[in-house]
All heavy atoms as an XYZ file, in Angstrom:
715
protein
N     114.151    142.031    142.839
C     113.480    143.197    142.336
C     112.061    142.812    141.935
O     111.832    141.826    141.245
C     114.234    143.766    141.128
C     113.374    144.750    140.384
S     113.999    145.623    138.952
C     114.936    144.519    138.015
N     111.107    143.602    142.353
C     109.717    143.395    141.981
C     109.391    144.320    140.827
O     109.705    145.505    140.859
C     108.775    143.684    143.172
C     107.330    143.610    142.739
C     109.050    142.724    144.321
N     108.794    143.770    139.783
C     108.359    144.561    138.628
C     106.864    144.351    138.489
O     106.394    143.218    138.468
C     109.085    144.121    137.339
C     108.595    144.926    136.150
C     110.594    144.243    137.494
N     106.115    145.434    138.407
C     104.668    145.354    138.284
C     104.219    146.194    137.099
O     104.619    147.352    136.964
C     104.009    145.865    139.568
O     102.608    145.863    139.446
N     103.430    145.592    136.226
C     102.881    146.282    135.057
C     101.440    145.828    134.885
O     101.094    144.697    135.231
C     103.674    145.946    133.793
C     105.099    146.450    133.780
C     105.217    147.936    133.505
O     104.300    148.522    132.903
O     106.237    148.508    133.914
N     100.605    146.680    134.349
C      99.209    146.340    134.092
C      99.028    145.901    132.649
O      99.771    146.309    131.763
C      98.305    147.550    134.346
C      98.294    147.968    135.808
O      98.533    147.110    136.668
O      98.036    149.159    136.071
N      98.019    145.062    132.420
C      97.640    144.639    131.077
C      96.145    144.370    131.094
O      95.555    144.191    132.157
C      98.410    143.387    130.676
N      95.549    144.338    129.933
C      94.109    144.109    129.805
C      93.858    142.865    128.964
O      94.508    142.663    127.941
C      93.434    145.327    129.124
O      93.723    146.491    129.896
C      91.945    145.137    129.017
N      92.924    142.054    129.399
C      92.550    140.853    128.659
C      91.594    141.261    127.538
O      90.634    141.988    127.767
C      91.881    139.823    129.585
C      92.863    139.398    130.682
C      91.399    138.606    128.787
C      92.254    138.509    131.738
N      91.864    140.775    126.325
C      91.005    141.085    125.175
C      89.755    140.212    125.198
O      89.646    139.274    125.995
C      91.746    140.846    123.845
O      91.929    139.433    123.681
C      93.076    141.564    123.793
N      88.836    140.503    124.297
C      87.608    139.712    124.195
C      87.900    138.265    123.815
O      87.093    137.372    124.054
C      86.656    140.334    123.166
O      87.266    140.340    121.891
N      89.066    138.006    123.240
C      89.468    136.641    122.881
C      90.280    135.974    123.992
O      90.824    134.889    123.802
C      90.286    136.664    121.588
C      89.484    137.070    120.378
C      90.326    136.986    119.136
C      89.522    137.354    117.906
N      90.320    137.235    116.687
N      90.388    136.625    125.149
C      91.124    136.043    126.270
C      92.623    136.213    126.161
O      93.377    135.566    126.875
N      93.080    137.083    125.281
C      94.513    137.286    125.094
C      94.990    138.451    125.936
O      94.240    139.385    126.223
C      94.812    137.556    123.623
C      94.424    136.405    122.728
C      94.527    136.758    121.256
O      94.414    137.911    120.867
N      94.739    135.747    120.436
N      96.239    138.379    126.334
C      96.854    139.465    127.079
C      98.272    139.658    126.547
O      98.967    138.695    126.231
C      96.862    139.185    128.601
C      97.713    137.987    128.949
C      97.294    140.400    129.383
N      98.666    140.893    126.398
C     100.026    141.191    125.964
C     100.889    141.342    127.201
O     100.564    142.107    128.113
C     100.058    142.501    125.144
O      99.240    142.322    123.988
C     101.476    142.851    124.730
N     101.972    140.601    127.237
C     102.911    140.747    128.349
C     103.639    142.074    128.139
O     104.251    142.278    127.085
C     103.906    139.570    128.407
C     103.147    138.251    128.590
C     104.928    139.784    129.524
C     104.005    137.014    128.466
N     103.567    142.974    129.100
C     104.190    144.286    128.930
C     105.678    144.176    128.583
O     106.380    143.271    129.048
C     103.983    144.957    130.285
C     102.774    144.276    130.853
C     102.881    142.851    130.382
N     106.139    145.105    127.757
C     107.522    145.091    127.272
C     108.538    145.022    128.403
O     109.506    144.275    128.337
C     107.795    146.308    126.390
C     109.225    146.309    125.820
C     109.426    147.398    124.827
C     110.804    147.471    124.217
N     111.816    146.536    124.603
N     108.309    145.780    129.435
C     109.261    145.790    130.557
C     109.396    144.396    131.176
O     110.502    143.952    131.498
C     108.800    146.800    131.600
C     109.752    146.967    132.735
C     109.345    148.143    133.594
N     110.122    148.152    134.826
C     109.705    148.650    135.959
N     108.525    149.227    136.030
N     110.462    148.611    137.026
N     108.284    143.693    131.300
C     108.304    142.330    131.849
C     108.993    141.387    130.870
O     109.832    140.565    131.262
C     106.871    141.830    132.150
C     106.131    142.751    133.113
C     106.879    140.380    132.615
C     106.631    142.723    134.524
N     108.650    141.498    129.574
C     109.306    140.652    128.561
C     110.807    140.860    128.582
O     111.577    139.900    128.500
C     108.751    140.964    127.164
C     107.308    140.560    126.955
C     106.884    140.624    125.485
N     107.335    141.772    124.754
C     106.637    142.895    124.559
N     105.428    143.024    125.087
N     107.122    143.878    123.840
N     111.224    142.113    128.682
C     112.658    142.414    128.710
C     113.327    141.808    129.943
O     114.407    141.219    129.845
C     112.896    143.920    128.662
C     112.549    144.532    127.320
O     112.360    143.773    126.336
O     112.451    145.775    127.252
N     112.685    141.933    131.093
C     113.256    141.397    132.336
C     113.414    139.878    132.266
O     114.369    139.324    132.782
C     112.382    141.767    133.539
C     112.507    143.199    133.978
C     113.847    143.525    134.619
O     114.432    142.658    135.315
O     114.312    144.658    134.411
N     112.433    139.217    131.609
C     112.451    137.758    131.513
C     113.192    137.240    130.282
O     113.400    136.040    130.141
C     111.021    137.213    131.502
C     110.210    137.435    132.775
C     108.772    136.967    132.577
C     110.859    136.718    133.943
N     113.562    138.144    129.385
C     114.242    137.719    128.160
C     113.315    136.981    127.217
O     113.743    136.060    126.517
N     112.045    137.372    127.181
C     111.063    136.709    126.319
C     111.011    137.401    124.965
O     110.819    138.611    124.885
C     109.672    136.751    126.969
C     109.553    136.128    128.351
C     108.156    136.342    128.900
C     109.917    134.662    128.317
N     111.185    136.639    123.902
C     111.110    137.148    122.537
C     109.884    136.559    121.853
O     109.274    135.605    122.348
C     112.364    136.743    121.741
C     113.634    137.359    122.321
O     113.604    138.554    122.661
O     114.636    136.629    122.426
N     109.550    137.085    120.687
C     108.434    136.552    119.903
C     108.666    135.060    119.660
O     109.782    134.630    119.340
C     108.322    137.293    118.571
N     107.642    134.267    119.857
C     107.743    132.821    119.649
C     108.118    132.039    120.893
O     108.048    130.812    120.893
N     108.530    132.737    121.946
C     108.878    132.053    123.185
C     107.620    131.479    123.814
O     106.604    132.160    123.922
C     109.533    133.030    124.186
O     110.713    133.582    123.605
C     109.893    132.335    125.488
N     107.666    130.220    124.211
C     106.522    129.608    124.876
C     106.578    129.925    126.358
O     107.643    129.870    126.977
C     106.515    128.095    124.669
C     106.211    127.692    123.246
C     106.018    126.185    123.106
O     106.001    125.464    124.121
O     105.884    125.741    121.956
N     105.427    130.269    126.911
C     105.324    130.537    128.345
C     104.240    129.641    128.923
O     103.395    129.119    128.199
C     104.989    132.016    128.648
C     106.118    132.929    128.197
C     103.683    132.438    128.023
N     104.301    129.439    130.215
C     103.251    128.680    130.876
C     102.671    129.526    132.000
O     103.370    130.328    132.613
C     103.755    127.337    131.394
C     104.850    127.405    132.423
C     105.328    126.013    132.858
O     104.550    125.047    132.778
O     106.478    125.913    133.279
N     101.376    129.350    132.210
C     100.656    130.038    133.267
C     100.439    129.041    134.390
O      99.959    127.933    134.149
C      99.308    130.553    132.764
C      99.427    131.651    131.757
C      99.657    131.373    130.426
C      99.305    132.979    132.143
C      99.764    132.376    129.480
C      99.409    134.000    131.210
C      99.635    133.705    129.871
N     100.767    129.433    135.610
C     100.585    128.571    136.769
C      99.607    129.255    137.701
O      99.850    130.382    138.137
C     101.919    128.312    137.502
C     102.905    127.611    136.570
C     101.705    127.469    138.749
C     104.053    128.448    136.161
N      98.488    128.595    137.969
C      97.487    129.125    138.880
C      97.742    128.531    140.250
O      97.621    127.317    140.447
C      96.076    128.782    138.392
C      94.924    129.219    139.286
C      94.928    130.734    139.488
C      93.602    128.759    138.697
N      98.114    129.369    141.197
C      98.384    128.922    142.558
C      97.068    128.740    143.310
O      96.034    129.276    142.914
C      99.268    129.950    143.279
C     100.604    130.212    142.601
C     101.592    129.065    142.706
O     101.328    128.096    143.446
O     102.642    129.136    142.056
N      97.113    127.983    144.397
C      95.911    127.724    145.178
C      95.277    129.000    145.719
O      94.061    129.069    145.890
C      96.227    126.756    146.322
C      96.486    125.343    145.847
C      96.696    124.371    146.987
O      96.282    124.675    148.126
O      97.273    123.301    146.735
N      96.087    130.020    145.972
C      95.554    131.273    146.519
C      95.031    132.212    145.432
O      94.649    133.341    145.707
C      96.604    131.986    147.365
C      97.800    132.478    146.560
O      97.859    132.240    145.334
O      98.692    133.112    147.161
N      95.004    131.742    144.165
C      94.498    132.544    143.065
C      95.558    133.364    142.351
O      95.284    134.009    141.349
N      96.777    133.317    142.843
C      97.879    134.012    142.202
C      98.231    133.312    140.895
O      98.229    132.085    140.824
C      99.124    134.016    143.118
O      98.786    134.623    144.361
C     100.291    134.750    142.479
N      98.509    134.097    139.867
C      98.926    133.534    138.580
C     100.393    133.865    138.372
O     100.803    135.014    138.515
C      98.106    134.123    137.412
C      96.634    133.783    137.580
C      98.638    133.592    136.076
C      95.739    134.468    136.578
N     101.170    132.842    138.055
C     102.571    133.051    137.710
C     102.740    132.749    136.230
O     102.088    131.852    135.698
C     103.493    132.123    138.511
C     103.524    132.451    139.990
C     104.584    131.659    140.749
N     104.383    130.219    140.641
C     105.332    129.351    140.288
N     106.542    129.754    139.984
N     105.080    128.055    140.237
N     103.598    133.487    135.575
C     103.925    133.251    134.174
C     105.431    133.068    134.101
O     106.184    133.859    134.666
C     103.507    134.442    133.280
C     103.868    134.164    131.823
C     102.027    134.735    133.424
N     105.854    132.006    133.436
C     107.299    131.794    133.272
C     107.556    131.161    131.921
O     106.666    130.573    131.307
C     107.861    130.934    134.392
C     107.361    129.517    134.388
C     107.962    128.730    135.525
N     107.424    127.387    135.533
C     107.487    126.581    136.555
N     108.070    126.971    137.663
N     106.989    125.371    136.486
N     108.797    131.304    131.475
C     109.185    130.695    130.212
C     109.080    129.189    130.351
O     109.508    128.611    131.351
C     110.610    131.093    129.842
C     111.052    130.567    128.506
C     112.396    131.134    128.078
O     112.926    132.033    128.695
N     112.938    130.590    127.024
N     108.470    128.567    129.356
C     108.301    127.124    129.381
C     109.633    126.455    129.093
O     110.327    126.809    128.150
C     107.261    126.716    128.336
C     106.839    125.283    128.425
C     105.667    125.014    127.494
C     105.253    123.576    127.575
N     104.141    123.294    126.679
N     109.953    125.495    129.911
C     111.190    124.741    129.734
C     111.004    123.784    128.560
O     109.959    123.139    128.442
C     111.484    123.960    131.020
C     112.805    123.287    131.052
C     113.059    122.573    132.369
O     112.154    122.525    133.220
O     114.151    122.053    132.525
N     111.984    123.670    127.674
C     111.857    122.742    126.537
C     111.544    121.318    127.011
O     112.035    120.871    128.056
C     113.231    122.812    125.866
C     113.769    124.153    126.256
C     113.251    124.396    127.646
N     110.729    120.609    126.249
C     110.269    119.269    126.626
C     111.436    118.322    126.920
O     111.387    117.569    127.893
C     109.386    118.692    125.525
N     112.469    118.362    126.107
C     113.596    117.441    126.331
C     114.307    117.763    127.646
O     114.742    116.849    128.343
C     114.585    117.488    125.161
C     114.066    116.821    123.899
S     113.491    115.114    124.141
C     114.971    114.284    124.642
N     114.394    119.033    128.005
C     114.996    119.400    129.286
C     114.146    118.871    130.443
O     114.673    118.373    131.442
C     115.163    120.913    129.400
C     116.222    121.462    128.460
O     116.992    120.662    127.875
O     116.289    122.700    128.307
N     112.812    118.982    130.296
C     111.918    118.469    131.341
C     112.060    116.954    131.469
O     112.101    116.417    132.575
C     110.469    118.844    131.030
C     110.197    120.332    131.160
C     108.717    120.681    131.153
N     107.918    120.049    130.131
C     107.633    120.578    128.940
N     108.095    121.764    128.623
N     106.891    119.934    128.080
N     112.143    116.263    130.328
C     112.288    114.808    130.365
C     113.614    114.386    130.991
O     113.667    113.428    131.759
C     112.159    114.224    128.954
C     110.752    114.248    128.364
C     110.789    113.822    126.901
C     109.801    113.382    129.163
N     114.681    115.109    130.667
C     115.985    114.789    131.274
C     115.934    114.972    132.790
O     116.485    114.163    133.541
C     117.076    115.671    130.673
C     117.515    115.231    129.305
C     118.712    116.039    128.794
N     118.876    115.834    127.385
C     118.434    116.649    126.432
N     117.816    117.775    126.745
N     118.616    116.366    125.163
N     115.277    116.025    133.243
C     115.167    116.279    134.679
C     114.383    115.167    135.369
O     114.761    114.695    136.448
C     114.507    117.634    134.932
N     113.297    114.715    134.720
C     112.507    113.622    135.286
C     113.340    112.348    135.337
O     113.334    111.623    136.331
C     111.214    113.407    134.468
C     110.273    114.591    134.664
C     110.540    112.088    134.848
C     109.111    114.609    133.701
N     114.090    112.081    134.275
C     114.929    110.881    134.232
C     115.959    110.916    135.364
O     116.183    109.909    136.036
C     115.631    110.772    132.877
C     116.434    109.503    132.706
C     117.015    109.397    131.315
C     117.832    108.122    131.167
N     118.360    107.963    129.808
N     116.546    112.085    135.607
C     117.525    112.214    136.696
C     116.873    111.988    138.055
O     117.437    111.319    138.916
C     118.186    113.590    136.645
C     119.143    113.757    135.486
C     119.651    115.181    135.350
O     119.435    116.000    136.260
O     120.269    115.472    134.311
N     115.657    112.528    138.227
C     114.945    112.326    139.496
C     114.630    110.858    139.717
O     114.767    110.341    140.823
C     113.661    113.149    139.522
C     113.896    114.634    139.607
C     112.609    115.423    139.443
O     111.540    114.857    139.201
N     112.707    116.734    139.553
N     114.213    110.172    138.655
C     113.901    108.755    138.779
C     115.160    107.935    139.034
O     115.126    106.969    139.800
C     113.179    108.259    137.525
C     111.772    108.815    137.309
C     111.226    108.356    135.966
C     110.850    108.419    138.444
N     116.267    108.317    138.415
C     117.526    107.592    138.616
C     117.959    107.689    140.079
O     118.508    106.738    140.638
C     118.609    108.148    137.700
N     117.693    108.834    140.701
C     118.035    109.012    142.113
C     117.212    108.097    143.012
O     117.559    107.869    144.159
C     117.816    110.462    142.551
C     118.817    111.417    141.918
O     119.866    110.945    141.418
O     118.547    112.635    141.928
N     116.117    107.575    142.484
C     115.226    106.712    143.265
C     115.318    105.249    142.810
O     114.420    104.468    143.056
C     113.794    107.216    143.149
C     113.596    108.545    143.857
C     112.226    109.109    143.591
N     111.978    110.315    144.328
C     112.394    111.524    143.987
N     113.126    111.684    142.911
N     112.110    112.582    144.708
N     116.381    104.914    142.130
C     116.614    103.549    141.650
C     115.469    103.030    140.777
O     115.058    101.882    140.888
C     116.847    102.588    142.827
C     118.149    102.889    143.545
O     119.117    103.289    142.858
O     118.204    102.750    144.777
N     114.952    103.886    139.911
C     113.921    103.490    138.955
C     114.610    103.213    137.625
O     115.398    104.018    137.153
C     112.858    104.606    138.796
C     111.863    104.245    137.707
C     112.156    104.858    140.114
N     114.330    102.067    137.034
C     114.926    101.697    135.756
C     114.105    102.332    134.625
O     113.092    101.783    134.187
C     114.962    100.178    135.613
C     115.698     99.713    134.372
O     115.918    100.529    133.444
O     116.046     98.520    134.315
N     114.552    103.496    134.183
C     113.828    104.246    133.162
C     113.784    103.475    131.852
O     112.757    103.464    131.158
C     114.462    105.642    132.963
C     113.780    106.395    131.837
C     114.408    106.434    134.257
N     114.861    102.819    131.483
C     114.888    102.058    130.230
C     113.886    100.905    130.270
O     113.218    100.618    129.285
C     116.297    101.560    129.928
C     117.266    102.673    129.557
C     116.764    103.525    128.394
O     116.275    102.972    127.389
O     116.843    104.763    128.494
N     113.757    100.240    131.406
C     112.778     99.162    131.542
C     111.366     99.736    131.406
O     110.519     99.161    130.711
C     112.917     98.449    132.890
C     111.913     97.306    133.063
C     112.083     96.570    134.395
N     111.941     97.444    135.546
C     110.752     97.804    136.099
N     109.633     97.337    135.600
N     110.724     98.589    137.146
N     111.130    100.884    132.030
C     109.820    101.531    131.913
C     109.515    101.879    130.460
O     108.390    101.693    129.986
C     109.767    102.802    132.767
C     109.720    102.542    134.244
S     109.772    104.072    135.209
C     108.266    104.869    134.691
N     110.528    102.358    129.737
C     110.348    102.712    128.328
C     109.990    101.481    127.504
O     109.068    101.496    126.697
C     111.616    103.363    127.782
C     111.478    103.866    126.345
C     112.811    104.240    125.743
N     113.705    103.113    125.617
C     113.609    102.157    124.679
N     112.642    102.190    123.798
N     114.464    101.168    124.632
N     110.729    100.387    127.731
C     110.461     99.150    126.998
C     109.052     98.626    127.291
O     108.328     98.222    126.374
C     111.502     98.076    127.346
C     112.881     98.319    126.755
C     113.804     97.129    126.953
N     113.919     96.699    128.341
C     114.814     97.182    129.206
N     115.683     98.105    128.825
N     114.857     96.731    130.443
N     108.666     98.632    128.561
C     107.340     98.146    128.932
C     106.247     99.029    128.334
O     105.228     98.530    127.866
C     107.214     98.076    130.451
C     108.043     96.969    131.065
C     108.036     97.002    132.586
O     107.402     97.911    133.187
O     108.670     96.119    133.190
N     106.466    100.321    128.345
C     105.490    101.252    127.777
C     105.348    101.025    126.277
O     104.235    100.966    125.747
C     105.917    102.696    128.059
O     105.058    103.593    127.430
N     106.487    100.869    125.603
C     106.465    100.632    124.154
C     105.738     99.333    123.836
O     104.903     99.277    122.924
C     107.891    100.590    123.613
C     107.971    100.403    122.120
C     109.409    100.409    121.641
C     109.460    100.178    120.143
N     110.817    100.084    119.633
N     106.014     98.294    124.598
C     105.362     97.001    124.371
C     103.858     97.111    124.598
O     103.063     96.539    123.841
C     105.958     95.936    125.296
N     103.457     97.846    125.613
C     102.033     98.016    125.895
C     101.338     98.757    124.759
O     100.257     98.364    124.316
C     101.849     98.767    127.223
C     100.417     98.861    127.680
C      99.800     97.517    128.043
O     100.545     96.587    128.429
O      98.560     97.391    127.937
N     101.961     99.823    124.261
C     101.376    100.567    123.139
C     101.290     99.686    121.901
O     100.293     99.703    121.189
C     102.199    101.821    122.831
C     101.828    102.976    123.705
C     102.537    103.470    124.744
C     100.641    103.768    123.628
N     101.869    104.520    125.320
C     100.704    104.730    124.651
C      99.527    103.757    122.793
C      99.695    105.669    124.862
C      98.523    104.702    123.010
C      98.616    105.639    124.026
N     102.344     98.917    121.652
C     102.340     98.043    120.478
C     101.271     96.958    120.569
O     100.721     96.539    119.563
C     103.721     97.425    120.283
C     104.734     98.436    119.785
C     106.145     97.871    119.714
O     106.403     96.765    120.236
O     107.006     98.572    119.155
N     100.954     96.520    121.782
C      99.927     95.488    121.930
C      98.538     96.021    121.598
O      97.635     95.259    121.299
C      99.934     94.941    123.362
O      99.401     95.882    124.268
N      98.371     97.348    121.593
C      97.078     97.970    121.254
C      97.007     98.350    119.777
O      95.965     98.746    119.292
C      96.836     99.224    122.102
C      96.663     98.919    123.533
N      95.546     98.285    124.037
C      97.476     99.134    124.588
C      95.668     98.160    125.336
N      96.830     98.647    125.700
N      98.111     98.229    119.089
C      98.172     98.618    117.686
C      98.170     97.357    116.847
O      99.038     96.505    116.982
C      99.445     99.440    117.425
C      99.627     99.827    115.997
C      98.787    100.757    115.391
C     100.646     99.261    115.232
C      98.965    101.129    114.070
C     100.830     99.637    113.906
C      99.980    100.555    113.333
O     100.151    100.923    112.021
N      97.202     97.255    115.946
C      97.094     96.026    115.159
C      97.771     96.106    113.802
O      97.692     95.180    113.010
C      95.623     95.616    114.997
C      94.813     96.653    114.234
O      95.396     97.597    113.682
O      93.569     96.500    114.188
N      98.396     97.262    113.509
C      99.102     97.394    112.241
C      98.277     97.964    111.121
O      98.798     98.318    110.087
N      96.971     98.041    111.288
C      96.088     98.610    110.274
C      95.806    100.060    110.606
O      95.382    100.374    111.706
C      94.754     97.851    110.202
C      94.932     96.425    109.744
O      95.868     96.182    108.946
O      94.174     95.552    110.185
N      96.043    100.938    109.631
C      95.714    102.342    109.851
C      94.321    102.587    109.324
O      93.935    102.082    108.289
C      96.735    103.238    109.139
C      98.109    103.125    109.775
C      99.055    104.182    109.252
O      98.558    105.254    108.845
O     100.248    103.938    109.240
N      93.589    103.401    110.039
C      92.201    103.706    109.633
C      92.180    104.727    108.524
O      93.008    105.517    108.354
C      91.411    104.224    110.824
Protein backbone atom coordinates (compact mmCIF):
# COMPACT_ATOMS: atom_id res chain seq x y z
CA UNK A 1 0.00 0.00 0.00
CA UNK A 2 1.29 3.44 -0.92
CA UNK A 3 0.52 6.27 1.50
CA UNK A 4 1.23 9.85 0.46
CA UNK A 5 0.86 12.92 2.67
CA UNK A 6 2.19 16.46 2.38
CA UNK A 7 4.15 18.37 5.03
CA UNK A 8 5.94 21.70 5.19
CA UNK A 9 9.45 22.35 6.45
CA UNK A 10 9.60 25.08 9.12
CA UNK A 11 12.13 27.90 9.23
CA UNK A 12 14.10 25.74 11.70
CA UNK A 13 14.24 22.83 9.23
CA UNK A 14 11.67 20.78 11.13
CA UNK A 15 8.89 18.77 9.58
CA UNK A 16 5.97 17.06 11.25
CA UNK A 17 5.40 13.52 10.06
CA UNK A 18 1.70 13.42 9.18
CA UNK A 19 -0.49 11.46 11.60
CA UNK A 20 -1.57 8.96 8.97
CA UNK A 21 2.07 8.11 8.21
CA UNK A 22 2.96 7.91 11.93
CA UNK A 23 0.02 5.58 12.48
CA UNK A 24 0.99 3.35 9.55
CA UNK A 25 4.57 3.10 10.83
CA UNK A 26 3.64 2.81 14.50
CA UNK A 27 5.70 5.89 15.41
CA UNK A 28 4.99 7.43 18.82
CA UNK A 29 6.41 10.52 20.52
CA UNK A 30 10.07 9.93 21.34
CA UNK A 31 10.59 7.35 18.60
CA UNK A 32 13.89 7.90 16.81
CA UNK A 33 13.78 7.94 13.03
CA UNK A 34 16.49 8.13 10.43
CA UNK A 35 16.46 9.93 7.10
CA UNK A 36 18.09 8.16 4.16
CA UNK A 37 18.98 10.22 1.10
CA UNK A 38 19.08 7.99 -1.96
CA UNK A 39 21.36 8.72 -4.91
CA UNK A 40 18.35 9.74 -7.02
CA UNK A 41 17.35 12.39 -4.45
CA UNK A 42 14.60 10.31 -2.89
CA UNK A 43 14.35 10.61 0.90
CA UNK A 44 13.27 7.64 2.97
CA UNK A 45 12.29 7.88 6.62
CA UNK A 46 12.21 4.82 8.84
CA UNK A 47 12.23 3.97 12.50
CA UNK A 48 15.79 3.82 13.75
CA UNK A 49 16.84 0.38 14.86
CA UNK A 50 18.17 0.33 18.46
CA UNK A 51 21.98 0.47 18.61
CA UNK A 52 22.30 -2.91 20.34
CA UNK A 53 20.18 -4.56 17.64
CA UNK A 54 22.41 -3.01 14.96
CA UNK A 55 25.53 -4.22 16.76
CA UNK A 56 24.15 -7.74 17.11
CA UNK A 57 23.37 -7.81 13.38
CA UNK A 58 26.90 -6.67 12.54
CA UNK A 59 28.36 -9.29 14.88
CA UNK A 60 26.29 -12.00 13.15
CA UNK A 61 27.43 -10.80 9.71
CA UNK A 62 31.06 -10.86 10.81
CA UNK A 63 30.66 -14.31 12.37
CA UNK A 64 29.42 -15.58 9.00
CA UNK A 65 32.73 -14.39 7.53
CA UNK A 66 34.95 -16.06 10.14
CA UNK A 67 35.87 -12.75 11.78
CA UNK A 68 36.87 -13.02 15.44
CA UNK A 69 34.79 -10.22 16.94
CA UNK A 70 36.14 -10.78 20.45
CA UNK A 71 39.73 -10.46 19.19
CA UNK A 72 38.77 -7.24 17.39
CA UNK A 73 37.21 -5.94 20.62
CA UNK A 74 40.32 -6.75 22.65
CA UNK A 75 42.63 -5.15 20.08
CA UNK A 76 40.44 -2.05 19.89
CA UNK A 77 40.35 -1.74 23.68
CA UNK A 78 44.12 -2.12 23.91
CA UNK A 79 44.63 0.52 21.22
CA UNK A 80 42.36 3.00 23.00
CA UNK A 81 44.08 2.31 26.31
CA UNK A 82 47.49 2.96 24.75
CA UNK A 83 46.30 6.52 23.93
CA UNK A 84 45.01 7.14 27.43
CA UNK A 85 47.62 8.13 29.98
CA UNK A 86 45.35 7.98 33.02
CA UNK A 87 45.29 11.73 33.61
CA UNK A 88 41.99 13.49 33.08
CA UNK A 89 42.13 17.07 31.87
